[in-house]
Each structure stands twice: as structure tokens, then as C-alpha cells.
mmCIF file of the N, C-alpha and C atoms, coordinates in Angstrom:
data_MODEL
# 
_entry.id   MODEL 
# 
loop_
_atom_site.group_PDB 
_atom_site.id 
_atom_site.type_symbol 
_atom_site.label_atom_id 
_atom_site.label_alt_id 
_atom_site.label_comp_id 
_atom_site.label_asym_id 
_atom_site.label_entity_id 
_atom_site.label_seq_id 
_atom_site.pdbx_PDB_ins_code 
_atom_site.Cartn_x 
_atom_site.Cartn_y 
_atom_site.Cartn_z 
_atom_site.occupancy 
_atom_site.B_iso_or_equiv 
_atom_site.pdbx_formal_charge 
_atom_site.auth_seq_id 
_atom_site.auth_comp_id 
_atom_site.auth_asym_id 
_atom_site.auth_atom_id 
_atom_site.pdbx_PDB_model_num 
ATOM 1   N N  . MET A 1 1  ? 0.847   -1.172 0.000  1.00 0.00 ? 1  MET A N  1 
ATOM 2   C CA . MET A 1 1  ? 0.000   0.000  0.000  1.00 0.00 ? 1  MET A CA 1 
ATOM 3   C C  . MET A 1 1  ? 0.897   1.242  0.000  1.00 0.00 ? 1  MET A C  1 
ATOM 4   N N  . SER A 1 2  ? 0.544   2.213  -0.838 1.00 0.00 ? 2  SER A N  1 
ATOM 5   C CA . SER A 1 2  ? 1.359   3.423  -0.930 1.00 0.00 ? 2  SER A CA 1 
ATOM 6   C C  . SER A 1 2  ? 1.240   4.261  0.344  1.00 0.00 ? 2  SER A C  1 
ATOM 7   N N  . LYS A 1 3  ? 2.196   5.149  0.517  1.00 0.00 ? 3  LYS A N  1 
ATOM 8   C CA . LYS A 1 3  ? 2.217   6.024  1.694  1.00 0.00 ? 3  LYS A CA 1 
ATOM 9   C C  . LYS A 1 3  ? 0.950   6.872  1.754  1.00 0.00 ? 3  LYS A C  1 
ATOM 10  N N  . GLN A 1 4  ? 0.492   7.367  0.592  1.00 0.00 ? 4  GLN A N  1 
ATOM 11  C CA . GLN A 1 4  ? -0.711  8.198  0.545  1.00 0.00 ? 4  GLN A CA 1 
ATOM 12  C C  . GLN A 1 4  ? -1.945  7.390  0.926  1.00 0.00 ? 4  GLN A C  1 
ATOM 13  N N  . LYS A 1 5  ? -2.050  6.165  0.423  1.00 0.00 ? 5  LYS A N  1 
ATOM 14  C CA . LYS A 1 5  ? -3.208  5.332  0.751  1.00 0.00 ? 5  LYS A CA 1 
ATOM 15  C C  . LYS A 1 5  ? -3.230  4.977  2.232  1.00 0.00 ? 5  LYS A C  1 
ATOM 16  N N  . LYS A 1 6  ? -2.054  4.744  2.815  1.00 0.00 ? 6  LYS A N  1 
ATOM 17  C CA . LYS A 1 6  ? -1.973  4.461  4.244  1.00 0.00 ? 6  LYS A CA 1 
ATOM 18  C C  . LYS A 1 6  ? -2.434  5.665  5.057  1.00 0.00 ? 6  LYS A C  1 
ATOM 19  N N  . ALA A 1 7  ? -1.977  6.853  4.650  1.00 0.00 ? 7  ALA A N  1 
ATOM 20  C CA . ALA A 1 7  ? -2.356  8.075  5.367  1.00 0.00 ? 7  ALA A CA 1 
ATOM 21  C C  . ALA A 1 7  ? -3.854  8.341  5.230  1.00 0.00 ? 7  ALA A C  1 
ATOM 22  N N  . LEU A 1 8  ? -4.428  8.116  4.060  1.00 0.00 ? 8  LEU A N  1 
ATOM 23  C CA . LEU A 1 8  ? -5.855  8.308  3.849  1.00 0.00 ? 8  LEU A CA 1 
ATOM 24  C C  . LEU A 1 8  ? -6.665  7.299  4.652  1.00 0.00 ? 8  LEU A C  1 
ATOM 25  N N  . SER A 1 9  ? -6.201  6.056  4.695  1.00 0.00 ? 9  SER A N  1 
ATOM 26  C CA . SER A 1 9  ? -6.857  5.028  5.499  1.00 0.00 ? 9  SER A CA 1 
ATOM 27  C C  . SER A 1 9  ? -6.822  5.400  6.979  1.00 0.00 ? 9  SER A C  1 
ATOM 28  N N  . LYS A 1 10 ? -5.687  5.912  7.428  1.00 0.00 ? 10 LYS A N  1 
ATOM 29  C CA . LYS A 1 10 ? -5.539  6.332  8.819  1.00 0.00 ? 10 LYS A CA 1 
ATOM 30  C C  . LYS A 1 10 ? -6.469  7.510  9.108  1.00 0.00 ? 10 LYS A C  1 
ATOM 31  N N  . LEU A 1 11 ? -6.558  8.462  8.185  1.00 0.00 ? 11 LEU A N  1 
ATOM 32  C CA . LEU A 1 11 ? -7.416  9.626  8.347  1.00 0.00 ? 11 LEU A CA 1 
ATOM 33  C C  . LEU A 1 11 ? -8.876  9.214  8.518  1.00 0.00 ? 11 LEU A C  1 
ATOM 34  N N  . CYS A 1 12 ? -9.310  8.214  7.763  1.00 0.00 ? 12 CYS A N  1 
ATOM 35  C CA . CYS A 1 12 ? -10.714 7.809  7.763  1.00 0.00 ? 12 CYS A CA 1 
ATOM 36  C C  . CYS A 1 12 ? -11.054 6.771  8.819  1.00 0.00 ? 12 CYS A C  1 
ATOM 37  N N  . SER A 1 13 ? -10.103 6.375  9.622  1.00 0.00 ? 13 SER A N  1 
ATOM 38  C CA . SER A 1 13 ? -10.362 5.314  10.603 1.00 0.00 ? 13 SER A CA 1 
ATOM 39  C C  . SER A 1 13 ? -11.309 5.787  11.700 1.00 0.00 ? 13 SER A C  1 
ATOM 40  N N  . GLU A 1 14 ? -11.986 4.838  12.295 1.00 0.00 ? 14 GLU A N  1 
ATOM 41  C CA . GLU A 1 14 ? -12.897 5.107  13.409 1.00 0.00 ? 14 GLU A CA 1 
ATOM 42  C C  . GLU A 1 14 ? -12.389 4.391  14.634 1.00 0.00 ? 14 GLU A C  1 
ATOM 43  N N  . PRO A 1 15 ? -12.290 5.038  15.758 1.00 0.00 ? 15 PRO A N  1 
ATOM 44  C CA . PRO A 1 15 ? -12.491 6.465  15.981 1.00 0.00 ? 15 PRO A CA 1 
ATOM 45  C C  . PRO A 1 15 ? -11.384 7.268  15.311 1.00 0.00 ? 15 PRO A C  1 
ATOM 46  N N  . PRO A 1 16 ? -11.585 8.587  15.176 1.00 0.00 ? 16 PRO A N  1 
ATOM 47  C CA . PRO A 1 16 ? -10.557 9.417  14.526 1.00 0.00 ? 16 PRO A CA 1 
ATOM 48  C C  . PRO A 1 16 ? -9.212  9.254  15.229 1.00 0.00 ? 16 PRO A C  1 
ATOM 49  N N  . PRO A 1 17 ? -8.132  9.190  14.460 1.00 0.00 ? 17 PRO A N  1 
ATOM 50  C CA . PRO A 1 17 ? -6.813  8.994  15.064 1.00 0.00 ? 17 PRO A CA 1 
ATOM 51  C C  . PRO A 1 17 ? -6.384  10.173 15.925 1.00 0.00 ? 17 PRO A C  1 
ATOM 52  N N  . SER A 1 18 ? -5.696  9.874  16.997 1.00 0.00 ? 18 SER A N  1 
ATOM 53  C CA . SER A 1 18 ? -5.198  10.937 17.879 1.00 0.00 ? 18 SER A CA 1 
ATOM 54  C C  . SER A 1 18 ? -3.747  11.291 17.569 1.00 0.00 ? 18 SER A C  1 
ATOM 55  N N  . ASP A 1 19 ? -3.166  10.599 16.584 1.00 0.00 ? 19 ASP A N  1 
ATOM 56  C CA . ASP A 1 19 ? -1.762  10.835 16.252 1.00 0.00 ? 19 ASP A CA 1 
ATOM 57  C C  . ASP A 1 19 ? -1.569  11.263 14.791 1.00 0.00 ? 19 ASP A C  1 
ATOM 58  N N  . PHE A 1 20 ? -2.593  11.894 14.200 1.00 0.00 ? 20 PHE A N  1 
ATOM 59  C CA . PHE A 1 20 ? -2.508  12.324 12.808 1.00 0.00 ? 20 PHE A CA 1 
ATOM 60  C C  . PHE A 1 20 ? -1.781  13.660 12.748 1.00 0.00 ? 20 PHE A C  1 
ATOM 61  N N  . GLU A 1 21 ? -0.733  13.731 11.945 1.00 0.00 ? 21 GLU A N  1 
ATOM 62  C CA . GLU A 1 21 ? 0.110   14.921 11.908 1.00 0.00 ? 21 GLU A CA 1 
ATOM 63  C C  . GLU A 1 21 ? -0.308  15.903 10.817 1.00 0.00 ? 21 GLU A C  1 
ATOM 64  N N  . TRP A 1 22 ? -0.036  17.173 11.079 1.00 0.00 ? 22 TRP A N  1 
ATOM 65  C CA . TRP A 1 22 ? -0.377  18.252 10.163 1.00 0.00 ? 22 TRP A CA 1 
ATOM 66  C C  . TRP A 1 22 ? 0.240   18.021 8.786  1.00 0.00 ? 22 TRP A C  1 
ATOM 67  N N  . SER A 1 23 ? 1.458   17.542 8.733  1.00 0.00 ? 23 SER A N  1 
ATOM 68  C CA . SER A 1 23 ? 2.125   17.308 7.444  1.00 0.00 ? 23 SER A CA 1 
ATOM 69  C C  . SER A 1 23 ? 1.394   16.242 6.630  1.00 0.00 ? 23 SER A C  1 
ATOM 70  N N  . GLU A 1 24 ? 0.838   15.231 7.305  1.00 0.00 ? 24 GLU A N  1 
ATOM 71  C CA . GLU A 1 24 ? 0.064   14.197 6.615  1.00 0.00 ? 24 GLU A CA 1 
ATOM 72  C C  . GLU A 1 24 ? -1.224  14.795 6.044  1.00 0.00 ? 24 GLU A C  1 
ATOM 73  N N  . LEU A 1 25 ? -1.884  15.635 6.838  1.00 0.00 ? 25 LEU A N  1 
ATOM 74  C CA . LEU A 1 25 ? -3.138  16.250 6.399  1.00 0.00 ? 25 LEU A CA 1 
ATOM 75  C C  . LEU A 1 25 ? -2.918  17.163 5.199  1.00 0.00 ? 25 LEU A C  1 
ATOM 76  N N  . THR A 1 26 ? -1.899  18.009 5.252  1.00 0.00 ? 26 THR A N  1 
ATOM 77  C CA . THR A 1 26 ? -1.637  18.912 4.136  1.00 0.00 ? 26 THR A CA 1 
ATOM 78  C C  . THR A 1 26 ? -1.246  18.143 2.870  1.00 0.00 ? 26 THR A C  1 
ATOM 79  N N  . ALA A 1 27 ? -0.520  17.040 3.040  1.00 0.00 ? 27 ALA A N  1 
ATOM 80  C CA . ALA A 1 27 ? -0.130  16.228 1.878  1.00 0.00 ? 27 ALA A CA 1 
ATOM 81  C C  . ALA A 1 27 ? -1.355  15.593 1.222  1.00 0.00 ? 27 ALA A C  1 
ATOM 82  N N  . ILE A 1 28 ? -2.253  15.041 2.034  1.00 0.00 ? 28 ILE A N  1 
ATOM 83  C CA . ILE A 1 28 ? -3.460  14.406 1.490  1.00 0.00 ? 28 ILE A CA 1 
ATOM 84  C C  . ILE A 1 28 ? -4.322  15.433 0.764  1.00 0.00 ? 28 ILE A C  1 
ATOM 85  N N  . LEU A 1 29 ? -4.587  16.551 1.421  1.00 0.00 ? 29 LEU A N  1 
ATOM 86  C CA . LEU A 1 29 ? -5.434  17.572 0.802  1.00 0.00 ? 29 LEU A CA 1 
ATOM 87  C C  . LEU A 1 29 ? -4.785  18.145 -0.453 1.00 0.00 ? 29 LEU A C  1 
ATOM 88  N N  . GLY A 1 30 ? -3.486  18.303 -0.447 1.00 0.00 ? 30 GLY A N  1 
ATOM 89  C CA . GLY A 1 30 ? -2.780  18.777 -1.637 1.00 0.00 ? 30 GLY A CA 1 
ATOM 90  C C  . GLY A 1 30 ? -2.921  17.819 -2.806 1.00 0.00 ? 30 GLY A C  1 
ATOM 91  N N  . ARG A 1 31 ? -2.828  16.545 -2.530 1.00 0.00 ? 31 ARG A N  1 
ATOM 92  C CA . ARG A 1 31 ? -2.964  15.540 -3.600 1.00 0.00 ? 31 ARG A CA 1 
ATOM 93  C C  . ARG A 1 31 ? -4.393  15.458 -4.128 1.00 0.00 ? 31 ARG A C  1 
ATOM 94  N N  . LEU A 1 32 ? -5.355  15.857 -3.298 1.00 0.00 ? 32 LEU A N  1 
ATOM 95  C CA . LEU A 1 32 ? -6.755  15.875 -3.728 1.00 0.00 ? 32 LEU A CA 1 
ATOM 96  C C  . LEU A 1 32 ? -7.112  17.167 -4.467 1.00 0.00 ? 32 LEU A C  1 
ATOM 97  N N  . GLY A 1 33 ? -6.143  18.087 -4.590 1.00 0.00 ? 33 GLY A N  1 
ATOM 98  C CA . GLY A 1 33 ? -6.359  19.300 -5.364 1.00 0.00 ? 33 GLY A CA 1 
ATOM 99  C C  . GLY A 1 33 ? -6.669  20.540 -4.545 1.00 0.00 ? 33 GLY A C  1 
ATOM 100 N N  . PHE A 1 34 ? -6.515  20.469 -3.235 1.00 0.00 ? 34 PHE A N  1 
ATOM 101 C CA . PHE A 1 34 ? -6.763  21.626 -2.383 1.00 0.00 ? 34 PHE A CA 1 
ATOM 102 C C  . PHE A 1 34 ? -5.519  22.502 -2.319 1.00 0.00 ? 34 PHE A C  1 
ATOM 103 N N  . LYS A 1 35 ? -5.738  23.806 -2.251 1.00 0.00 ? 35 LYS A N  1 
ATOM 104 C CA . LYS A 1 35 ? -4.644  24.756 -2.079 1.00 0.00 ? 35 LYS A CA 1 
ATOM 105 C C  . LYS A 1 35 ? -4.721  25.323 -0.670 1.00 0.00 ? 35 LYS A C  1 
ATOM 106 N N  . LEU A 1 36 ? -3.572  25.434 -0.025 1.00 0.00 ? 36 LEU A N  1 
ATOM 107 C CA . LEU A 1 36 ? -3.495  25.959 1.327  1.00 0.00 ? 36 LEU A CA 1 
ATOM 108 C C  . LEU A 1 36 ? -3.478  27.481 1.296  1.00 0.00 ? 36 LEU A C  1 
ATOM 109 N N  . LEU A 1 37 ? -4.421  28.082 2.022  1.00 0.00 ? 37 LEU A N  1 
ATOM 110 C CA . LEU A 1 37 ? -4.502  29.533 2.157  1.00 0.00 ? 37 LEU A CA 1 
ATOM 111 C C  . LEU A 1 37 ? -4.241  29.864 3.617  1.00 0.00 ? 37 LEU A C  1 
ATOM 112 N N  . LYS A 1 38 ? -3.265  30.706 3.872  1.00 0.00 ? 38 LYS A N  1 
ATOM 113 C CA . LYS A 1 38 ? -2.930  31.052 5.252  1.00 0.00 ? 38 LYS A CA 1 
ATOM 114 C C  . LYS A 1 38 ? -3.695  32.298 5.676  1.00 0.00 ? 38 LYS A C  1 
ATOM 115 N N  . ASN A 1 39 ? -4.149  32.285 6.911  1.00 0.00 ? 39 ASN A N  1 
ATOM 116 C CA . ASN A 1 39 ? -4.812  33.430 7.521  1.00 0.00 ? 39 ASN A CA 1 
ATOM 117 C C  . ASN A 1 39 ? -3.970  33.918 8.677  1.00 0.00 ? 39 ASN A C  1 
ATOM 118 N N  . LYS A 1 40 ? -4.510  34.822 9.425  1.00 0.00 ? 40 LYS A N  1 
ATOM 119 C CA . LYS A 1 40 ? -3.833  35.288 10.625 1.00 0.00 ? 40 LYS A CA 1 
ATOM 120 C C  . LYS A 1 40 ? -3.837  34.187 11.666 1.00 0.00 ? 40 LYS A C  1 
ATOM 121 N N  . GLY A 1 41 ? -2.824  34.157 12.483 1.00 0.00 ? 41 GLY A N  1 
ATOM 122 C CA . GLY A 1 41 ? -2.741  33.159 13.534 1.00 0.00 ? 41 GLY A CA 1 
ATOM 123 C C  . GLY A 1 41 ? -2.542  31.767 12.971 1.00 0.00 ? 41 GLY A C  1 
ATOM 124 N N  . SER A 1 42 ? -3.176  30.786 13.605 1.00 0.00 ? 42 SER A N  1 
ATOM 125 C CA . SER A 1 42 ? -2.978  29.396 13.196 1.00 0.00 ? 42 SER A CA 1 
ATOM 126 C C  . SER A 1 42 ? -4.117  28.861 12.325 1.00 0.00 ? 42 SER A C  1 
ATOM 127 N N  . ARG A 1 43 ? -5.092  29.698 12.012 1.00 0.00 ? 43 ARG A N  1 
ATOM 128 C CA . ARG A 1 43 ? -6.200  29.244 11.170 1.00 0.00 ? 43 ARG A CA 1 
ATOM 129 C C  . ARG A 1 43 ? -5.724  29.089 9.728  1.00 0.00 ? 43 ARG A C  1 
ATOM 130 N N  . ARG A 1 44 ? -6.047  27.926 9.152  1.00 0.00 ? 44 ARG A N  1 
ATOM 131 C CA . ARG A 1 44 ? -5.657  27.641 7.770  1.00 0.00 ? 44 ARG A CA 1 
ATOM 132 C C  . ARG A 1 44 ? -6.893  27.233 6.989  1.00 0.00 ? 44 ARG A C  1 
ATOM 133 N N  . LYS A 1 45 ? -6.929  27.648 5.727  1.00 0.00 ? 45 LYS A N  1 
ATOM 134 C CA . LYS A 1 45 ? -8.021  27.262 4.830  1.00 0.00 ? 45 LYS A CA 1 
ATOM 135 C C  . LYS A 1 45 ? -7.439  26.439 3.697  1.00 0.00 ? 45 LYS A C  1 
ATOM 136 N N  . PHE A 1 46 ? -8.164  25.397 3.345  1.00 0.00 ? 46 PHE A N  1 
ATOM 137 C CA . PHE A 1 46 ? -7.823  24.584 2.186  1.00 0.00 ? 46 PHE A CA 1 
ATOM 138 C C  . PHE A 1 46 ? -8.974  24.754 1.200  1.00 0.00 ? 46 PHE A C  1 
ATOM 139 N N  . TYR A 1 47 ? -8.657  25.197 -0.006 1.00 0.00 ? 47 TYR A N  1 
ATOM 140 C CA . TYR A 1 47 ? -9.696  25.496 -0.984 1.00 0.00 ? 47 TYR A CA 1 
ATOM 141 C C  . TYR A 1 47 ? -9.508  24.662 -2.239 1.00 0.00 ? 47 TYR A C  1 
ATOM 142 N N  . HIS A 1 48 ? -10.615 24.051 -2.691 1.00 0.00 ? 48 HIS A N  1 
ATOM 143 C CA . HIS A 1 48 ? -10.623 23.299 -3.945 1.00 0.00 ? 48 HIS A CA 1 
ATOM 144 C C  . HIS A 1 48 ? -11.440 24.119 -4.936 1.00 0.00 ? 48 HIS A C  1 
ATOM 145 N N  . GLU A 1 49 ? -10.758 24.752 -5.873 1.00 0.00 ? 49 GLU A N  1 
ATOM 146 C CA . GLU A 1 49 ? -11.396 25.688 -6.781 1.00 0.00 ? 49 GLU A CA 1 
ATOM 147 C C  . GLU A 1 49 ? -12.434 25.024 -7.684 1.00 0.00 ? 49 GLU A C  1 
ATOM 148 N N  . GLU A 1 50 ? -12.100 23.862 -8.240 1.00 0.00 ? 50 GLU A N  1 
ATOM 149 C CA . GLU A 1 50 ? -12.984 23.191 -9.190 1.00 0.00 ? 50 GLU A CA 1 
ATOM 150 C C  . GLU A 1 50 ? -14.339 22.839 -8.571 1.00 0.00 ? 50 GLU A C  1 
ATOM 151 N N  . LYS A 1 51 ? -14.318 22.357 -7.332 1.00 0.00 ? 51 LYS A N  1 
ATOM 152 C CA . LYS A 1 51 ? -15.563 21.957 -6.664 1.00 0.00 ? 51 LYS A CA 1 
ATOM 153 C C  . LYS A 1 51 ? -16.077 23.013 -5.694 1.00 0.00 ? 51 LYS A C  1 
ATOM 154 N N  . ASN A 1 52 ? -15.358 24.127 -5.575 1.00 0.00 ? 52 ASN A N  1 
ATOM 155 C CA . ASN A 1 52 ? -15.729 25.220 -4.682 1.00 0.00 ? 52 ASN A CA 1 
ATOM 156 C C  . ASN A 1 52 ? -15.960 24.725 -3.249 1.00 0.00 ? 52 ASN A C  1 
ATOM 157 N N  . VAL A 1 53 ? -14.974 23.999 -2.732 1.00 0.00 ? 53 VAL A N  1 
ATOM 158 C CA . VAL A 1 53 ? -15.049 23.424 -1.390 1.00 0.00 ? 53 VAL A CA 1 
ATOM 159 C C  . VAL A 1 53 ? -13.981 24.088 -0.520 1.00 0.00 ? 53 VAL A C  1 
ATOM 160 N N  . LEU A 1 54 ? -14.392 24.495 0.682  1.00 0.00 ? 54 LEU A N  1 
ATOM 161 C CA . LEU A 1 54 ? -13.488 25.135 1.622  1.00 0.00 ? 54 LEU A CA 1 
ATOM 162 C C  . LEU A 1 54 ? -13.454 24.330 2.916  1.00 0.00 ? 54 LEU A C  1 
ATOM 163 N N  . ILE A 1 55 ? -12.253 24.012 3.378  1.00 0.00 ? 55 ILE A N  1 
ATOM 164 C CA . ILE A 1 55 ? -12.043 23.334 4.655  1.00 0.00 ? 55 ILE A CA 1 
ATOM 165 C C  . ILE A 1 55 ? -11.223 24.269 5.522  1.00 0.00 ? 55 ILE A C  1 
ATOM 166 N N  . ILE A 1 56 ? -11.705 24.504 6.749  1.00 0.00 ? 56 ILE A N  1 
ATOM 167 C CA . ILE A 1 56 ? -11.001 25.393 7.672  1.00 0.00 ? 56 ILE A CA 1 
ATOM 168 C C  . ILE A 1 56 ? -10.530 24.590 8.872  1.00 0.00 ? 56 ILE A C  1 
ATOM 169 N N  . CYS A 1 57 ? -9.245  24.705 9.191  1.00 0.00 ? 57 CYS A N  1 
ATOM 170 C CA . CYS A 1 57 ? -8.642  24.000 10.323 1.00 0.00 ? 57 CYS A CA 1 
ATOM 171 C C  . CYS A 1 57 ? -7.697  24.945 11.051 1.00 0.00 ? 57 CYS A C  1 
ATOM 172 N N  . HIS A 1 58 ? -7.330  24.545 12.234 1.00 0.00 ? 58 HIS A N  1 
ATOM 173 C CA . HIS A 1 58 ? -6.278  25.246 12.965 1.00 0.00 ? 58 HIS A CA 1 
ATOM 174 C C  . HIS A 1 58 ? -5.014  24.415 12.867 1.00 0.00 ? 58 HIS A C  1 
ATOM 175 N N  . GLU A 1 59 ? -3.940  25.039 12.429 1.00 0.00 ? 59 GLU A N  1 
ATOM 176 C CA . GLU A 1 59 ? -2.654  24.348 12.386 1.00 0.00 ? 59 GLU A CA 1 
ATOM 177 C C  . GLU A 1 59 ? -2.171  24.172 13.821 1.00 0.00 ? 59 GLU A C  1 
ATOM 178 N N  . PRO A 1 60 ? -1.887  22.946 14.218 1.00 0.00 ? 60 PRO A N  1 
ATOM 179 C CA . PRO A 1 60 ? -1.481  22.709 15.603 1.00 0.00 ? 60 PRO A CA 1 
ATOM 180 C C  . PRO A 1 60 ? -0.089  23.265 15.895 1.00 0.00 ? 60 PRO A C  1 
ATOM 181 N N  . HIS A 1 61 ? 0.093   23.699 17.141 1.00 0.00 ? 61 HIS A N  1 
ATOM 182 C CA . HIS A 1 61 ? 1.401   24.161 17.586 1.00 0.00 ? 61 HIS A CA 1 
ATOM 183 C C  . HIS A 1 61 ? 1.442   24.107 19.093 1.00 0.00 ? 61 HIS A C  1 
ATOM 184 N N  . PRO A 1 62 ? 2.471   23.818 19.751 1.00 0.00 ? 62 PRO A N  1 
ATOM 185 C CA . PRO A 1 62 ? 3.776   23.481 19.189 1.00 0.00 ? 62 PRO A CA 1 
ATOM 186 C C  . PRO A 1 62 ? 3.850   22.026 18.721 1.00 0.00 ? 62 PRO A C  1 
ATOM 187 N N  . GLU A 1 63 ? 2.900   21.198 19.140 1.00 0.00 ? 63 GLU A N  1 
ATOM 188 C CA . GLU A 1 63 ? 2.887   19.796 18.710 1.00 0.00 ? 63 GLU A CA 1 
ATOM 189 C C  . GLU A 1 63 ? 2.368   19.699 17.277 1.00 0.00 ? 63 GLU A C  1 
ATOM 190 N N  . PRO A 1 64 ? 2.822   18.712 16.499 1.00 0.00 ? 64 PRO A N  1 
ATOM 191 C CA . PRO A 1 64 ? 2.382   18.592 15.106 1.00 0.00 ? 64 PRO A CA 1 
ATOM 192 C C  . PRO A 1 64 ? 1.072   17.817 14.927 1.00 0.00 ? 64 PRO A C  1 
ATOM 193 N N  . THR A 1 65 ? 0.473   17.350 16.023 1.00 0.00 ? 65 THR A N  1 
ATOM 194 C CA . THR A 1 65 ? -0.695  16.481 15.953 1.00 0.00 ? 65 THR A CA 1 
ATOM 195 C C  . THR A 1 65 ? -1.992  17.275 15.811 1.00 0.00 ? 65 THR A C  1 
ATOM 196 N N  . VAL A 1 66 ? -2.798  16.899 14.803 1.00 0.00 ? 66 VAL A N  1 
ATOM 197 C CA . VAL A 1 66 ? -4.093  17.532 14.543 1.00 0.00 ? 66 VAL A CA 1 
ATOM 198 C C  . VAL A 1 66 ? -5.118  16.952 15.514 1.00 0.00 ? 66 VAL A C  1 
ATOM 199 N N  . ASP A 1 67 ? -5.997  17.806 16.065 1.00 0.00 ? 67 ASP A N  1 
ATOM 200 C CA . ASP A 1 67 ? -6.972  17.295 17.019 1.00 0.00 ? 67 ASP A CA 1 
ATOM 201 C C  . ASP A 1 67 ? -8.056  16.470 16.320 1.00 0.00 ? 67 ASP A C  1 
ATOM 202 N N  . LYS A 1 68 ? -8.690  15.591 17.078 1.00 0.00 ? 68 LYS A N  1 
ATOM 203 C CA . LYS A 1 68 ? -9.671  14.649 16.531 1.00 0.00 ? 68 LYS A CA 1 
ATOM 204 C C  . LYS A 1 68 ? -10.857 15.355 15.889 1.00 0.00 ? 68 LYS A C  1 
ATOM 205 N N  . GLY A 1 69 ? -11.266 16.488 16.445 1.00 0.00 ? 69 GLY A N  1 
ATOM 206 C CA . GLY A 1 69 ? -12.396 17.228 15.878 1.00 0.00 ? 69 GLY A CA 1 
ATOM 207 C C  . GLY A 1 69 ? -12.112 17.707 14.475 1.00 0.00 ? 69 GLY A C  1 
ATOM 208 N N  . CYS A 1 70 ? -10.919 18.196 14.251 1.00 0.00 ? 70 CYS A N  1 
ATOM 209 C CA . CYS A 1 70 ? -10.513 18.650 12.923 1.00 0.00 ? 70 CYS A CA 1 
ATOM 210 C C  . CYS A 1 70 ? -10.486 17.481 11.948 1.00 0.00 ? 70 CYS A C  1 
ATOM 211 N N  . VAL A 1 71 ? -9.922  16.363 12.385 1.00 0.00 ? 71 VAL A N  1 
ATOM 212 C CA . VAL A 1 71 ? -9.853  15.167 11.536 1.00 0.00 ? 71 VAL A CA 1 
ATOM 213 C C  . VAL A 1 71 ? -11.257 14.737 11.133 1.00 0.00 ? 71 VAL A C  1 
ATOM 214 N N  . LYS A 1 72 ? -12.162 14.700 12.083 1.00 0.00 ? 72 LYS A N  1 
ATOM 215 C CA . LYS A 1 72 ? -13.544 14.283 11.823 1.00 0.00 ? 72 LYS A CA 1 
ATOM 216 C C  . LYS A 1 72 ? -14.213 15.232 10.826 1.00 0.00 ? 72 LYS A C  1 
ATOM 217 N N  . ASP A 1 73 ? -14.042 16.540 11.008 1.00 0.00 ? 73 ASP A N  1 
ATOM 218 C CA . ASP A 1 73 ? -14.635 17.523 10.105 1.00 0.00 ? 73 ASP A CA 1 
ATOM 219 C C  . ASP A 1 73 ? -14.082 17.399 8.685  1.00 0.00 ? 73 ASP A C  1 
ATOM 220 N N  . VAL A 1 74 ? -12.787 17.178 8.572  1.00 0.00 ? 74 VAL A N  1 
ATOM 221 C CA . VAL A 1 74 ? -12.160 17.028 7.255  1.00 0.00 ? 74 VAL A CA 1 
ATOM 222 C C  . VAL A 1 74 ? -12.715 15.805 6.543  1.00 0.00 ? 74 VAL A C  1 
ATOM 223 N N  . VAL A 1 75 ? -12.803 14.684 7.246  1.00 0.00 ? 75 VAL A N  1 
ATOM 224 C CA . VAL A 1 75 ? -13.316 13.444 6.645  1.00 0.00 ? 75 VAL A CA 1 
ATOM 225 C C  . VAL A 1 75 ? -14.764 13.634 6.198  1.00 0.00 ? 75 VAL A C  1 
ATOM 226 N N  . GLU A 1 76 ? -15.591 14.235 7.030  1.00 0.00 ? 76 GLU A N  1 
ATOM 227 C CA . GLU A 1 76 ? -16.995 14.475 6.673  1.00 0.00 ? 76 GLU A CA 1 
ATOM 228 C C  . GLU A 1 76 ? -17.109 15.335 5.417  1.00 0.00 ? 76 GLU A C  1 
ATOM 229 N N  . THR A 1 77 ? -16.304 16.387 5.329  1.00 0.00 ? 77 THR A N  1 
ATOM 230 C CA . THR A 1 77 ? -16.336 17.267 4.164  1.00 0.00 ? 77 THR A CA 1 
ATOM 231 C C  . THR A 1 77 ? -15.861 16.534 2.913  1.00 0.00 ? 77 THR A C  1 
ATOM 232 N N  . LEU A 1 78 ? -14.798 15.752 3.036  1.00 0.00 ? 78 LEU A N  1 
ATOM 233 C CA . LEU A 1 78 ? -14.299 15.003 1.874  1.00 0.00 ? 78 LEU A CA 1 
ATOM 234 C C  . LEU A 1 78 ? -15.315 13.987 1.375  1.00 0.00 ? 78 LEU A C  1 
ATOM 235 N N  . LYS A 1 79 ? -16.000 13.321 2.292  1.00 0.00 ? 79 LYS A N  1 
ATOM 236 C CA . LYS A 1 79 ? -17.038 12.357 1.903  1.00 0.00 ? 79 LYS A CA 1 
ATOM 237 C C  . LYS A 1 79 ? -18.240 13.057 1.282  1.00 0.00 ? 79 LYS A C  1 
ATOM 238 N N  . LEU A 1 80 ? -18.663 14.159 1.868  1.00 0.00 ? 80 LEU A N  1 
ATOM 239 C CA . LEU A 1 80 ? -19.821 14.904 1.382  1.00 0.00 ? 80 LEU A CA 1 
ATOM 240 C C  . LEU A 1 80 ? -19.645 15.368 -0.069 1.00 0.00 ? 80 LEU A C  1 
ATOM 241 N N  . HIS A 1 81 ? -18.432 15.742 -0.417 1.00 0.00 ? 81 HIS A N  1 
ATOM 242 C CA . HIS A 1 81 ? -18.166 16.275 -1.761 1.00 0.00 ? 81 HIS A CA 1 
ATOM 243 C C  . HIS A 1 81 ? -17.541 15.246 -2.706 1.00 0.00 ? 81 HIS A C  1 
ATOM 244 N N  . GLY A 1 82 ? -17.516 13.982 -2.311 1.00 0.00 ? 82 GLY A N  1 
ATOM 245 C CA . GLY A 1 82 ? -17.102 12.899 -3.202 1.00 0.00 ? 82 GLY A CA 1 
ATOM 246 C C  . GLY A 1 82 ? -15.618 12.748 -3.434 1.00 0.00 ? 82 GLY A C  1 
ATOM 247 N N  . PHE A 1 83 ? -14.787 13.259 -2.527 1.00 0.00 ? 83 PHE A N  1 
ATOM 248 C CA . PHE A 1 83 ? -13.358 13.082 -2.668 1.00 0.00 ? 83 PHE A CA 1 
ATOM 249 C C  . PHE A 1 83 ? -12.912 11.691 -2.206 1.00 0.00 ? 83 PHE A C  1 
ATOM 250 N N  . ILE A 1 84 ? -13.624 11.155 -1.219 1.00 0.00 ? 84 ILE A N  1 
ATOM 251 C CA . ILE A 1 84 ? -13.319 9.816  -0.711 1.00 0.00 ? 84 ILE A CA 1 
ATOM 252 C C  . ILE A 1 84 ? -14.597 9.032  -0.549 1.00 0.00 ? 84 ILE A C  1 
# 
């Protein structure tokens, strides 16, 4: 299984993973065609122009681990719009 497929499988696991890293999330969304838009502070937007889909998350700091709520919201949005 490729690294991307493993990361996507981990992202979609139930319950949401507690050890999912920001770098994994940005890589997955980038491969799905999302562009990272930076805002003030730690809020980040991922925008998919073709499907007009916006995902908003907080970039974790100082730890690289994304919180479970963000993971759950990302998965729901990706499923809703047919990315996964």
C-alpha cells in the first residue's frame, strides 16, 4: 500500500486517530487538489477551486498532531463532496 493510501486510510479510521500529523493532512489535501490559504494566527483554509469546497482548520502548535475534531470535520467534508 502506498504512503498516501496508508495516510488516507488512517485519516478515515474510526475512531478518529489521535496521532494524525499536520504534514500528513496537508499532503493528502494537496494531492486531492486543495490549495493551502494562510490566515492570521494558526487558522488555515484549504480550498478546492474546481468543486468550490473550503475546509477550515487550525494548524497545531507546538505539537504537530491535529486534534480529533478537525480530523472528523475534514473526513466528513471530503465524503460529502465525493473526494473519498
